[in-house]
Structures are given as C-alpha cells and as structure tokens.
C-alpha positions as CSV (number, residue, x, y, z in Angstrom):
1,X,-15.8,-15.2,-0.5
2,X,-16.0,-16.6,2.8
3,X,-15.6,-20.5,3.3
4,X,-17.1,-22.1,6.0
5,X,-15.0,-25.0,7.2
6,X,-17.1,-27.9,9.0
7,X,-15.7,-30.3,11.3
8,X,-17.9,-32.7,12.8
9,X,-16.2,-34.5,15.4
10,X,-16.7,-36.4,18.9
11,X,-13.8,-36.2,21.2
12,X,-13.5,-39.3,23.4
13,X,-12.6,-39.6,26.9
14,X,-9.4,-40.5,26.3
15,X,-6.9,-37.7,26.1
16,X,-4.0,-38.4,23.2
17,X,-0.9,-38.8,25.0
18,X,0.7,-36.2,23.0
19,X,-1.2,-33.5,24.7
20,X,0.4,-31.2,27.1
21,X,-1.0,-31.0,30.6
22,X,0.2,-29.3,33.4
23,X,0.2,-31.4,36.9
24,X,-3.3,-31.3,38.4
25,X,-4.7,-33.0,41.9
26,X,-5.6,-36.5,40.8
27,X,-8.1,-37.2,43.6
28,X,-10.3,-34.2,41.9
29,X,-13.6,-35.6,40.3
30,X,-13.6,-35.0,36.6
31,X,-16.1,-34.6,34.3
32,X,-16.2,-34.7,30.6
33,X,-16.0,-32.0,27.7
34,X,-17.7,-32.8,24.3
35,X,-17.6,-30.9,21.1
36,X,-20.6,-31.3,19.0
37,X,-18.9,-29.7,16.2
38,X,-16.3,-27.0,15.4
39,X,-16.6,-25.0,12.2
40,X,-14.2,-22.5,10.7
41,X,-15.7,-19.5,8.9
42,X,-12.7,-18.4,6.7
43,X,-13.7,-15.2,5.0
44,X,-15.8,-11.9,5.9
45,X,-18.9,-11.8,3.7
46,X,-20.7,-15.2,2.8
47,X,-20.6,-18.9,3.9
48,X,-19.7,-22.2,1.9
49,X,-19.0,-25.4,3.9
50,X,-15.7,-27.4,3.0
51,X,-13.7,-30.1,4.7
52,X,-10.8,-28.9,6.6
53,X,-7.3,-30.1,7.8
54,X,-6.5,-30.8,11.5
55,X,-4.2,-28.2,12.3
56,X,-6.0,-25.9,14.7
57,X,-4.5,-25.5,17.9
58,X,-6.8,-26.1,20.8
59,X,-6.0,-24.4,24.5
60,X,-8.0,-24.9,27.6
61,X,-7.4,-22.1,30.0
62,X,-8.3,-23.0,33.7
63,X,-9.5,-20.8,36.1
64,X,-6.2,-19.0,37.2
65,X,-5.0,-18.4,33.7
66,X,-2.8,-21.4,33.3
67,X,-2.8,-23.9,30.3
68,X,-4.6,-27.3,31.2
69,X,-4.2,-28.7,27.9
70,X,-2.5,-27.5,24.7
71,X,-2.9,-29.7,21.4
72,X,-4.2,-29.8,18.0
73,X,-7.8,-30.6,16.7
74,X,-6.3,-33.4,14.6
75,X,-4.8,-35.2,17.4
76,X,-7.9,-34.7,19.9
77,X,-10.0,-35.8,17.0
78,X,-7.9,-39.0,16.3
79,X,-8.3,-40.1,19.9
80,X,-12.1,-40.4,19.7
81,X,-13.3,-37.0,20.8
82,X,-14.0,-36.4,24.5
83,X,-11.7,-34.5,26.9
84,X,-11.6,-35.3,30.6
85,X,-11.0,-32.2,32.7
86,X,-11.3,-31.7,36.7
87,X,-14.6,-29.7,37.9
88,X,-13.9,-26.1,37.4
89,X,-14.6,-23.1,35.0
90,X,-12.4,-23.1,31.8
91,X,-12.0,-21.0,28.6
92,X,-11.3,-22.8,25.3
93,X,-9.5,-21.0,22.5
94,X,-9.2,-22.5,19.2
95,X,-6.6,-21.1,16.7
96,X,-5.2,-21.8,13.3
97,X,-1.9,-20.5,13.8
98,X,0.3,-22.1,16.4
99,X,2.2,-18.7,16.6
100,X,-0.9,-16.8,17.3
101,X,-1.8,-13.5,15.6
102,X,0.9,-11.7,14.2
103,X,0.6,-7.8,14.5
104,X,0.7,-7.5,10.1
105,X,1.4,-10.0,7.5
106,X,0.5,-10.0,4.1
107,X,-1.6,-13.2,3.2
108,X,-1.4,-14.8,6.7
109,X,-5.2,-14.9,7.9
110,X,-5.7,-16.4,11.3
111,X,-9.1,-17.8,12.8
112,X,-10.0,-18.5,15.9
113,X,-12.8,-18.7,18.7
114,X,-13.0,-18.4,22.4
115,X,-15.7,-19.9,24.8
116,X,-16.3,-20.3,28.5
117,X,-17.7,-23.5,30.0
118,X,-17.8,-25.3,33.1
119,X,-17.2,-28.9,33.9
120,X,-19.5,-30.7,36.5
121,X,-17.7,-34.1,38.2
122,X,-19.3,-37.3,36.5
123,X,-21.0,-35.2,34.1
124,X,-20.5,-34.0,30.0
125,X,-20.6,-30.9,29.3
126,X,-21.4,-30.2,25.5
127,X,-19.8,-27.1,24.4
128,X,-21.9,-26.8,21.4
129,X,-21.1,-25.6,17.9
130,X,-17.9,-23.5,18.0
131,X,-17.3,-21.3,14.7
132,X,-13.8,-19.9,14.4
133,X,-13.8,-16.6,12.5
134,X,-11.2,-14.1,11.4
135,X,-9.4,-12.8,14.1
136,X,-7.9,-9.9,11.9
137,X,-9.0,-6.8,9.9
138,X,-8.3,-7.6,6.3
139,X,-7.0,-5.0,4.1
140,X,-6.5,-4.6,0.4
141,X,-5.6,-1.4,-1.7
142,X,-6.2,-0.4,-5.0
143,X,-6.6,2.8,-7.3
144,X,-9.5,4.1,-9.6
145,X,-8.4,4.5,-13.0
146,X,-8.7,8.1,-12.9
147,X,-6.3,8.2,-10.1
148,X,-3.7,6.0,-12.2
149,X,-4.0,8.4,-15.0
150,X,-2.3,11.1,-12.9
151,X,0.4,9.0,-11.7
152,X,3.8,9.5,-13.1
153,X,6.2,7.6,-11.1
154,X,6.7,5.1,-8.5
155,X,4.9,5.4,-5.2
156,X,3.6,3.2,-2.2
157,X,0.6,2.8,0.3
158,X,1.7,2.2,3.9
159,X,-0.8,0.8,6.3
160,X,-0.4,0.4,9.9
161,X,-2.1,-0.4,13.0
162,X,0.8,-0.7,15.1
163,X,3.4,1.7,14.7
164,X,6.2,-0.9,14.5
165,X,4.3,-3.2,12.1
166,X,3.6,-1.3,9.0
167,X,2.7,-3.1,5.7
168,X,3.7,-1.5,2.4
169,X,1.7,-2.0,-0.8
170,X,3.9,-1.0,-3.8
171,X,3.0,1.1,-6.9
172,X,5.0,0.6,-9.7
173,X,5.1,2.9,-12.8
174,X,7.0,1.7,-16.1
175,X,7.1,5.0,-17.8
176,X,3.6,4.7,-19.5
177,X,1.4,3.1,-17.1
178,X,1.2,2.2,-13.4
179,X,0.1,-1.4,-11.8
180,X,0.1,-2.0,-8.0
181,X,0.1,-4.7,-5.4
182,X,-3.3,-6.2,-4.7
183,X,-2.2,-8.5,-2.3
184,X,-4.2,-8.9,1.1
185,X,-2.9,-7.6,4.5
186,X,-4.0,-8.9,7.8
187,X,-3.8,-6.9,11.0
188,X,-4.1,-7.7,14.6
189,X,-7.0,-5.6,16.5
190,X,-5.1,-4.3,19.2
191,X,-6.9,-1.8,21.0
192,X,-10.4,-3.3,21.0
193,X,-13.3,-1.1,19.8
194,X,-10.5,2.0,19.7
195,X,-8.5,0.3,17.2
196,X,-7.5,2.7,14.6
197,X,-5.8,2.2,11.1
198,X,-3.3,4.6,9.2
199,X,-3.1,4.7,5.6
200,X,-0.1,7.0,4.1
201,X,0.4,7.1,0.3
202,X,3.5,8.7,-1.0
203,X,4.3,8.8,-4.6
204,X,4.9,10.7,-7.9
205,X,1.7,12.4,-9.0
206,X,1.4,15.0,-11.9
207,X,5.1,15.2,-11.8
208,X,5.3,15.9,-8.1
209,X,6.1,13.8,-5.2
210,X,2.8,13.9,-3.3
211,X,2.1,12.8,0.4
212,X,-1.5,12.2,2.2
213,X,-2.2,10.3,5.2
214,X,-5.6,9.2,6.6
215,X,-6.8,7.7,10.0
216,X,-9.6,5.2,9.9
217,X,-11.4,4.3,13.2
218,X,-13.5,1.7,14.1
219,X,-11.2,-1.3,12.8
220,X,-12.9,-4.6,14.2
221,X,-11.9,-8.3,13.6
222,X,-13.6,-10.1,10.6
223,X,-13.7,-6.8,8.7
224,X,-12.5,-6.2,5.0
225,X,-11.4,-2.6,4.5
226,X,-11.1,-2.1,0.8
227,X,-9.3,0.7,0.7
228,X,-9.2,2.6,-2.8
229,X,-7.5,5.9,-3.8
230,X,-9.8,8.2,-5.8
231,X,-9.7,11.5,-7.7
232,X,-11.8,14.1,-6.4
233,X,-12.9,17.4,-7.7
234,X,-13.8,20.3,-5.7
235,X,-16.4,23.1,-6.5
236,X,-13.6,24.6,-8.4
237,X,-12.6,22.2,-10.5
238,X,-9.5,21.6,-8.8
239,X,-8.5,17.7,-8.3
240,X,-7.6,16.3,-4.8
241,X,-7.4,12.8,-3.2
242,X,-9.6,10.6,-1.2
243,X,-10.2,7.3,-0.2
244,X,-12.9,5.1,-0.8
245,X,-13.7,2.4,1.5
246,X,-16.1,-0.5,0.8
247,X,-17.5,1.9,-1.8
248,X,-18.1,4.5,0.4
249,X,-16.3,7.7,0.1
250,X,-14.6,8.8,3.4
251,X,-15.9,12.3,4.6
252,X,-12.6,14.1,4.8
253,X,-10.0,14.7,2.2
254,X,-6.7,13.6,2.8
255,X,-4.5,16.1,4.0
256,X,-2.7,17.1,0.7
257,X,-4.5,18.3,-2.5
258,X,-2.7,18.2,-5.7
259,X,-2.5,21.8,-5.6
260,X,-2.7,23.9,-8.8
261,X,-0.5,21.7,-11.1
262,X,-3.5,19.0,-11.8
263,X,-4.9,18.0,-15.1
264,X,-8.3,17.3,-14.6
265,X,-9.1,14.1,-16.2
266,X,-12.4,12.1,-16.2
267,X,-15.9,13.2,-16.0
268,X,-16.9,15.4,-13.2
269,X,-20.9,15.2,-13.0
270,X,-21.1,18.7,-11.2
271,X,-18.9,20.5,-13.9
272,X,-20.6,22.7,-16.7
273,X,-21.5,20.9,-19.7
274,X,-19.6,21.8,-23.0
275,X,-16.3,23.3,-23.7
276,X,-16.8,26.7,-23.6
277,X,-15.9,27.3,-27.1
278,X,-12.3,26.4,-26.1
279,X,-10.4,25.7,-29.3
280,X,-7.0,25.7,-30.9
281,X,-5.9,26.2,-34.7
282,X,-2.9,26.2,-36.9
283,X,-2.3,30.1,-37.1
284,X,-1.7,30.6,-41.0
285,X,-2.2,34.1,-40.7
286,X,1.1,34.1,-38.3
287,X,2.9,32.3,-41.1
288,X,2.5,28.5,-40.0
289,X,3.5,26.2,-42.7
290,X,0.2,25.5,-44.8
291,X,1.3,21.7,-45.0
292,X,0.2,21.3,-41.5
293,X,-3.4,20.4,-41.1
294,X,-3.6,17.6,-38.6
295,X,-2.5,18.4,-35.0
296,X,-2.2,14.5,-34.3
297,X,0.3,14.1,-37.1
298,X,3.1,17.0,-37.5
299,X,5.9,15.4,-38.9
300,X,9.3,17.3,-37.6
301,X,11.5,18.0,-41.1
302,X,15.3,17.6,-40.8
303,X,16.9,21.1,-39.8
304,X,18.9,20.8,-43.1
305,X,16.1,20.0,-45.3
306,X,13.8,22.8,-44.1
307,X,13.0,25.2,-41.3
308,X,9.8,24.2,-39.7
309,X,7.2,27.2,-39.2
310,X,4.7,25.8,-36.4
311,X,2.5,28.3,-34.9
312,X,-0.9,28.1,-32.9
313,X,-3.7,30.2,-32.0
314,X,-5.5,29.2,-28.7
315,X,-9.1,30.7,-28.1
316,X,-10.8,30.7,-24.6
317,X,-14.0,33.0,-24.6
318,X,-14.4,32.3,-20.9
319,X,-10.9,33.3,-20.1
320,X,-8.0,30.9,-18.9
321,X,-8.2,29.9,-15.2
322,X,-5.9,26.6,-15.7
323,X,-3.5,25.6,-18.5
324,X,-1.8,22.3,-18.4
325,X,0.1,20.3,-20.6
326,X,1.1,16.4,-20.3
327,X,4.2,15.3,-22.0
328,X,4.2,11.5,-23.4
329,X,6.9,10.1,-25.6
330,X,7.7,6.9,-26.8
331,X,11.5,7.6,-26.9
332,X,13.0,6.5,-23.6
333,X,15.4,9.5,-23.8
334,X,13.5,12.2,-24.3
335,X,10.8,10.8,-21.8
336,X,13.6,10.5,-19.1
337,X,14.6,14.2,-19.9
338,X,11.1,15.4,-19.5
339,X,11.1,13.7,-16.3
340,X,14.3,15.0,-15.2
341,X,12.9,18.4,-15.7
342,X,9.7,17.6,-13.9
343,X,7.9,18.1,-17.0
344,X,5.7,15.1,-17.5
345,X,2.8,17.4,-16.3
346,X,3.2,20.9,-16.5
347,X,1.5,23.9,-14.9
348,X,2.0,26.6,-17.5
349,X,0.5,29.3,-15.2
350,X,2.7,28.2,-12.3
351,X,5.7,26.3,-13.6
352,X,8.5,25.8,-11.2
353,X,12.3,26.6,-11.9
354,X,13.0,22.9,-12.8
355,X,10.6,23.3,-15.8
356,X,12.7,26.1,-17.4
357,X,14.6,23.2,-19.0
358,X,11.8,22.0,-20.9
359,X,10.6,25.7,-22.4
360,X,14.0,25.7,-24.1
361,X,13.0,22.6,-26.0
362,X,9.3,23.2,-26.5
363,X,8.6,27.1,-26.2
364,X,4.9,26.8,-24.8
365,X,3.4,29.9,-23.4
366,X,3.8,30.1,-19.7
367,X,3.6,32.2,-16.6
368,X,0.7,34.1,-14.5
369,X,-0.1,36.8,-17.3
370,X,-1.8,33.9,-19.0
371,X,-4.8,34.1,-16.4
372,X,-7.7,35.4,-17.6
373,X,-6.6,35.6,-21.2
374,X,-9.2,34.9,-24.0
375,X,-6.6,34.6,-26.9
376,X,-3.1,33.1,-26.8
377,X,-0.7,32.9,-30.1
378,X,2.3,30.8,-29.6
379,X,5.3,29.7,-31.8
380,X,6.8,26.2,-31.4
381,X,9.0,26.5,-34.5
382,X,12.0,26.5,-32.2
383,X,11.2,23.0,-30.9
384,X,12.7,21.6,-34.5
385,X,16.4,21.7,-33.7
386,X,15.8,20.5,-29.9
387,X,13.5,17.7,-30.8
388,X,14.7,16.3,-34.1
389,X,17.5,14.2,-32.4
390,X,14.8,12.3,-30.7
391,X,13.2,9.9,-33.0
392,X,9.7,8.7,-32.4
393,X,6.2,10.0,-31.5
394,X,5.7,12.8,-29.0
395,X,2.2,14.1,-27.7
396,X,1.8,17.2,-26.1
397,X,-1.7,17.4,-24.4
398,X,-2.9,20.5,-23.3
399,X,-5.8,21.0,-20.9
400,X,-7.4,24.2,-20.6
401,X,-10.4,25.3,-18.1
402,X,-12.0,28.5,-18.3
403,X,-13.2,30.6,-15.6
404,X,-16.6,29.1,-16.0
405,X,-15.4,25.7,-15.2
406,X,-15.5,24.7,-18.7
407,X,-12.4,22.5,-20.2
408,X,-11.0,20.9,-23.2
409,X,-7.9,18.8,-24.1
410,X,-6.2,19.9,-27.2
411,X,-3.5,17.1,-28.3
412,X,-0.4,18.0,-30.5
413,X,1.6,15.0,-31.8
414,X,5.1,15.6,-33.2
415,X,6.7,13.2,-35.0
416,X,10.4,12.3,-35.6
417,X,11.2,10.1,-38.5
C-alpha cells in the first residue's frame, strides 16, 4: 500500500547557518524560493497521508551544475521556510537518502523528486506542491504451490539490473517442504527506458539441479515487479517453468524446461478428464500375501519372522507414456540415502546411472521398454531386507500418464515398526 507523507511548511527568507553554500557574487540581486508543500508518496499503488520526519536531503543545483545549497528538510523548515537565491535558473532535488540511490539493496526504498525553477530578483517563486516518489524498481519473489511441490532441495533466485550488484532471494528446503525469502529488493533504474532486469533461478527440482534465466524489459522507477515462479504444462502434458509478473504470465518459457523427469502435479485445465482407467492392485494371482489389502498401510515384517510377498499389477489401457515415482520418508537416514541416489523423484522410463542404487533397495520396474505397455506386473518383495532397517513410514507415489494425456497418482505406503 502506498503511503503519502505530506509535509506542509513555509520556508523562511533566512537560510539556516548549517546549510552548505558555494561562494557567490554578493552584489547579485536575490529572489525568494517558497514551498507550498512537500509530500512523499511511499509506495506504488495507493495513496495515504501521514506525518513525516525531516531527514529528506534538499539540494539546489545551479545553472552550471554546481550545488548552490545542500541541507535537510528539517533544518530548512525549522528556520522558517523560505530560501533566498541569486537570480538564475535552478534544479531542486529532494531525496530521502543522504547516500543517494544504491544500485541494489534489500528493504532500502529511496524516494525523491526533481523540479526546475527560476528566481527573479525581488520576487518570490512558489515552486508549488512537490511529490517525492519511489526512485527505484521494487522486486519481490515468490513461488506457486505447484512449483513448491516440485522442489527437492535448496535453491535461489538471483535478480539484477547491474551486473555487479545482484540480489539473491533464497529458497530453503528442510527435507519435507520449502520456504522462501519474501524480502523486497530495490533496484536503481540505470538505463532509462531501456533498463532491463534479469532473473535467474537455480535449485533442486524433481531431484535434479535446474537453472533458468529470463530477462524482463521496460523496468521503470515506481514499479513493483512481483515475480512468481509457476509450473506450466505444455500441450503434451510436460511440465516447465515460467514467471508470472503482477499476475500476468510472461510470453516466453524460461530457457530450461523440466525435461522428461517431471511428475505433473496440480490441475491442468487443458488435460483430458478422467484417469483413463489407470489402476493398480495387489497381484494375489502372482502370490502376493492375502493379508495386504490397503496400499496406504503395508507393514513390513521382520525378515526372521516372515518372508514378505508383495506384488502388484498396474493396468494402463491407453498405454504408458510417463511413469514417475516420488519417494518420501519420515526416516532421515532413508531420506538422505534416497537423495544421494538422486531418487527423490524418479523417472522410471529414463532413469539415471545414479538411480541404480535405489532399484537395489526398492525394485521398481524401469527402462524404456515400459513405453506403450498397457499392463505391468512387478514384485517388491525383495525390498524387505533393505528397508527393514529404516524404522518409519515410507511413501512411494507413482504417477502414470498414458498416451492420451490421462494420468493417475497411486501411492504405496510401507511401514517399518
């Protein structure tokens, strides 16, 4: 919300002794500069009136670019409100920061105004009402819930206008969920109407390090660029990344899509309706233990007590196009082992070499021969000896997409007591 700080004051004909002036011709006839009002609009979308302090810097710039007077608003105001100046043309600059506008900084907005005026000997020049506005472009970074569901490790968004002055917005991950830095960054507009802003994301998404960059044009002072990373689904049902700016999605996709390893999470309005008959059941005909009836509650028996027989039958009438599995666990050691194997989110059709370790623990079907299959039988019995050493709840959520774009997520939860 914008705040409008309104300071009503008259400036006296006496200049305070603390003001810094350059030497001028004392014989030159002088006139008087008078302020009707000075206001400061602190934000970018609405206006509100509040009292303000007097730490604004006021500079009077002469016709040759020299600083005729430099002081603060409070000092001028305390001395009555009028400034005497030699007859000439000037520029007044008011700024909320003595250090000027930084190239980039978090939570350091700078407000100012610039206006030209002329002084005529023996007359009073009313400069009128001056409104100080934001001299920078404000930038915040956020992520959609769909995007955050795909995050599997720490990341960061780097935003820069000047090459040597980037701001880094961190994306943190605690092993189960992600949170991000919502600080506001403020950037100097260094190239007029041609100023551009570059946004780069780098982080762990779907178990892989992803990097993407986008350049935003038309950067102006007093803008608030609300950058939001979102998940975008193309016509083939594949996920990619894009940026939403002020609730408007950019026309161009960021330069790295998520490849073939993405699990499509969330509702795609253009996707086919229904799950295409995709289903998975316990395969009792192949010898699965009859006691297993709930896929969300499979208790793994101790090896010395009983040999586990856990078999499934997956049916995909439309033929398999994508087959992914997301692995979650409340056992830190197991979760760490999965992460080391780059297996937090597995592409079963296109596994990596590092994924091989996880298939020794949990023998999921995998490989390119899964493409187009309408039925897959698989046996997870051998997972017993490996997983029994990790007490806790381990969830394996399989997401299957068929050739028609229909999809279904099928969770299997194994419990080690």
